[in-house]
C-alpha positions in Angstrom: 167.0 -8.1 24.4 166.1 -10.6 27.0 163.9 -13.7 27.0 161.0 -14.4 29.3 158.6 -17.3 29.6 155.0 -16.1 29.9 151.9 -17.9 31.4 149.5 -16.7 28.7 149.6 -14.8 25.4 146.1 -13.9 24.4 144.1 -11.1 26.0 140.3 -11.4 26.6 139.8 -9.6 23.3 142.1 -12.1 21.5 145.0 -9.7 21.1 148.6 -10.6 21.6 152.0 -8.9 21.9 154.9 -11.3 21.1 157.5 -8.7 22.1 157.5 -6.1 24.8 159.3 -2.9 24.1 160.3 -1.5 20.7 163.3 -0.5 18.6 161.5 1.8 16.2 162.2 4.9 18.3 159.0 6.9 17.5 159.2 10.0 19.6 155.5 9.9 20.6 155.0 6.3 21.6 152.3 5.8 24.3 153.7 2.4 25.1 156.5 4.1 27.1 153.9 5.2 29.6 154.6 4.1 33.2 151.0 2.9 33.6 151.9 -0.2 31.6 154.4 -1.2 34.4 157.2 -2.2 32.1 160.0 -3.4 34.4 162.9 -3.0 31.9 164.2 -0.3 29.5 161.9 0.2 26.6 164.7 -0.5 24.1 165.7 -3.7 26.0 163.2 -5.8 24.1 161.5 -8.6 26.1 161.0 -11.7 23.9 158.2 -13.9 24.9 160.1 -17.0 24.0 157.2 -19.4 24.5 154.7 -17.3 22.6 154.1 -19.8 19.8 153.5 -22.7 22.2 151.1 -20.6 24.3 149.2 -19.5 21.2 148.9 -23.0 19.9 147.5 -24.1 23.2 145.0 -21.2 23.3 143.8 -21.8 19.7 143.4 -25.5 20.3 141.2 -24.8 23.2 138.9 -22.2 21.6 135.4 -23.5 20.8 134.7 -20.8 18.1 137.0 -19.3 15.5 137.7 -15.6 15.9 140.1 -12.9 14.7 143.5 -12.8 16.4 145.1 -9.4 16.6 148.7 -8.3 17.1 150.7 -5.1 17.6 148.7 -3.1 20.1 151.6 -2.5 22.5 154.6 -3.6 20.4 155.1 -3.9 16.7 155.3 -7.6 15.6 157.9 -6.6 13.0 160.6 -4.9 15.1 164.2 -5.5 14.0 164.6 -8.6 16.2 161.9 -10.4 14.2 164.3 -10.8 11.3 166.4 -13.1 13.5 163.9 -14.6 15.8 160.9 -15.2 13.6 158.4 -15.5 16.4 155.8 -13.5 14.6 155.9 -15.8 11.5 155.6 -18.9 13.7 152.5 -17.4 15.3 151.0 -16.5 12.0 151.6 -20.0 10.7 149.6 -21.3 13.7 146.7 -18.9 13.1 146.6 -20.2 9.5 146.9 -23.8 10.4 144.1 -23.6 13.0 141.8 -21.6 10.6 141.6 -18.3 12.5 141.5 -14.8 11.1 144.2 -12.3 11.6 144.3 -8.5 12.1 147.9 -7.5 12.3 149.2 -4.0 12.9 152.7 -2.6 12.0 154.7 0.3 10.7 157.3 -2.0 9.0 157.7 -3.2 5.5 159.1 -6.4 7.1 155.6 -7.7 6.9 156.1 -8.4 3.2 158.3 -11.3 4.3 155.1 -13.1 5.4 152.9 -12.1 2.5 152.6 -15.8 1.5 150.9 -16.6 4.9 148.8 -13.5 4.9 147.4 -14.5 1.5 146.7 -18.0 2.6 144.8 -16.8 5.7 142.8 -14.3 3.5 141.9 -17.1 1.1 140.4 -19.1 3.9 139.0 -16.5 6.3 139.9 -12.9 6.7 143.3 -11.2 7.1 143.4 -7.4 7.7 146.7 -5.5 7.6 146.7 -2.3 9.7 149.4 0.3 8.9 150.1 3.5 10.8 150.6 6.6 8.7 151.3 9.9 10.4 153.5 12.0 8.2 153.5 12.6 4.5 156.8 14.5 4.6 159.5 11.8 4.3 162.2 13.9 6.1 159.9 14.7 9.0 159.0 11.0 9.2 162.7 10.2 9.7 162.7 12.5 12.7 159.6 11.4 14.5 159.7 7.7 13.5 163.5 7.3 13.0 164.1 3.5 13.0 161.2 2.2 11.0 160.0 2.2 7.4 159.2 5.6 6.0 155.7 6.6 5.1 156.4 6.0 1.4 157.7 2.5 2.1 154.5 1.8 4.1 152.4 3.1 1.2 154.1 0.6 -1.0 153.2 -2.1 1.4 149.5 -1.0 1.3 149.6 -1.1 -2.5 151.0 -4.6 -2.5 148.3 -5.7 -0.1 145.7 -4.1 -2.4 147.1 -6.0 -5.3 146.9 -9.3 -3.4 143.3 -8.7 -2.3 144.2 -8.2 1.4 142.1 -5.5 3.1 143.9 -2.7 4.9 143.1 -0.3 7.7 145.2 2.8 8.2 145.7 4.3 11.6 146.0 8.1 11.1 147.4 8.7 14.5 149.0 10.4 16.2 149.2 13.9 14.7 151.5 16.2 16.6 150.2 19.8 17.2 152.4 22.5 15.5 154.4 19.8 13.7 152.4 17.7 11.3 148.8 18.9 12.0 148.5 20.6 8.6 146.1 20.3 5.8 148.9 19.5 3.4 150.0 16.5 5.6 146.5 15.2 6.0 145.6 15.4 2.3 148.9 13.8 1.4 148.2 10.8 3.6 144.6 10.6 2.4 145.8 10.5 -1.2 148.0 7.5 -0.3 145.0 5.8 1.3 142.8 6.5 -1.7 145.4 5.1 -4.2 145.9 2.0 -2.0 142.2 1.5 -1.7 142.2 1.1 2.0 139.1 -0.4 3.6 139.1 2.1 6.5 140.9 4.8 8.4 141.0 5.0 12.2 141.5 8.5 13.5 140.6 9.5 17.1 141.2 13.1 16.5 144.1 15.3 15.4 146.4 15.1 18.4 148.2 12.7 20.6 148.2 11.3 24.2 150.8 12.3 26.8 151.2 10.8 30.2 154.0 10.0 32.6 156.7 8.1 30.9 156.0 8.9 27.3 155.6 12.7 28.0 159.1 13.0 29.3 160.6 11.1 26.3 158.5 13.2 23.9 159.6 16.5 25.4 163.3 15.3 25.3 163.0 14.6 21.6 161.2 18.0 21.0 164.2 19.7 22.6 166.6 17.7 20.3 164.7 18.3 17.0 162.3 21.2 17.5 163.9 23.9 19.8 161.3 25.8 21.7 158.5 23.4 20.9 158.4 21.8 24.4 157.7 25.2 26.0 154.9 25.8 23.5 153.3 22.5 24.5 153.7 23.2 28.2 152.2 26.6 27.9 149.2 25.4 25.9 148.5 22.0 27.3 150.0 21.9 30.8 149.8 18.2 31.9 146.7 17.2 29.8 146.4 13.6 28.8 144.7 14.2 25.5 146.5 16.9 23.5 144.3 18.1 20.6 145.6 20.3 17.7 144.1 23.8 17.3 143.3 22.5 13.8 141.4 19.4 15.0 137.9 20.2 13.8 139.0 21.5 10.4 141.2 18.6 9.7 138.8 16.0 11.0 136.2 17.4 8.7 138.6 16.8 5.8 139.2 13.2 6.9 135.5 12.4 7.4 134.4 14.2 4.3 136.9 12.4 2.1 136.1 9.0 3.6 132.4 9.4 3.3 132.5 10.6 -0.3 134.6 7.6 -1.3 133.1 4.8 0.8 136.1 4.4 3.1 135.1 3.3 6.6 136.0 6.1 9.0 133.8 5.6 12.1 136.1 4.2 14.8 133.6 1.8 16.2 132.7 0.4 12.8 136.4 0.0 12.0 137.0 -1.9 15.2 133.9 -4.0 14.6 135.3 -4.9 11.2 138.7 -5.9 12.7 137.1 -8.1 15.4 134.5 -9.8 13.2 135.5 -13.3 12.1 134.2 -14.2 8.7 134.9 -17.0 6.3 135.8 -16.2 2.7 132.3 -16.5 1.4 130.9 -14.3 4.2 133.0 -11.3 3.5 134.1 -11.6 -0.1 131.6 -8.9 -1.2 132.2 -6.6 1.8 135.9 -6.1 1.7 136.1 -2.9 -0.3 132.8 -1.1 -0.1 132.6 1.9 -2.3 135.8 1.1 -4.2 133.9 1.5 -7.4 133.8 5.2 -6.6 137.6 5.6 -6.5 
C-alpha cells in the first residue's frame, strides 16, 4: 500500500473511491484496464489518506442532500479497511450530514458498519449493493479468490433484509463457458428471492475485456481453465463486450423471474433508485415493491 493526498473525492455524480486498486483478486476485474491510467501496480493499494476531510468539506458545501455512492472502481471493504477504517469514517460523515448512501461491495466486512447503515436508513435511504456471479462455492474461490464467498454474501443480504435495509444485486460478470449456465443463474436468483432484494442489475450474460484486464484474465484462464483462453480468442478475438452464447436464454430467465416477483430489473430504473435521495417518509412504502408476492 501507499498513501496519497487527493484534491477532491466526489465525482460529478457524487460517487467516491476511497482506495485505488484492490486485493480481492477477481480474475475478470475491469478496473485493471489501462484506460483508467493507474500509475501503480493494481495490488499496491493507493490509500486516499485525506478522503474523510475532503468528503466532509464536499458535504458541507452541498446545497441539496443527495445519495453518496461508493465502490465503483475499488471495493470500500478491501482487506486494508480493517486496519485503516477510512470507509467507516466516511460513512459516519454521510450520516452526520444527513445524506443517503448507496454502497457497493463483495465483502462481508460491511457487517462491521451495520450500526451506521441502519442509522442512515432510519433517517434517509441506505442501499447495499452486492455482487453475485457464481452459485458454485468452489468456482467462486477460483474466480474471486480473496473475498467473501457467494454464500457469505448471501448471508449479508439476509442480514440487511432483516434490518430493513434495501439491497441491489449486481449479477455481473458472467463468464462464457464457465458460469453462464441456467443452474448458476437460477441458484443466484434463488438467493436473491430469499433475501428479498429490491433489484437486480444485469447488463447481459457476459463480461468486458480490454487492454489491461484482458491480459490478466487470460493469464488466470491458463492457470485454472486450460484451453479456455484459446476458446475465447477463437470466438471473440479482441471484442470489448464478450457475450455468452446463452445470453438471450439466460436473460429471459432473469427478466421473467424478476417481473413475476416484483423485483426491479430494468438497469435504468435500478440506477434511478440508487441515485434518488429520499427521506424516510418518502420511500418507506417503496422499498420492497412486490415483496408480498414472494
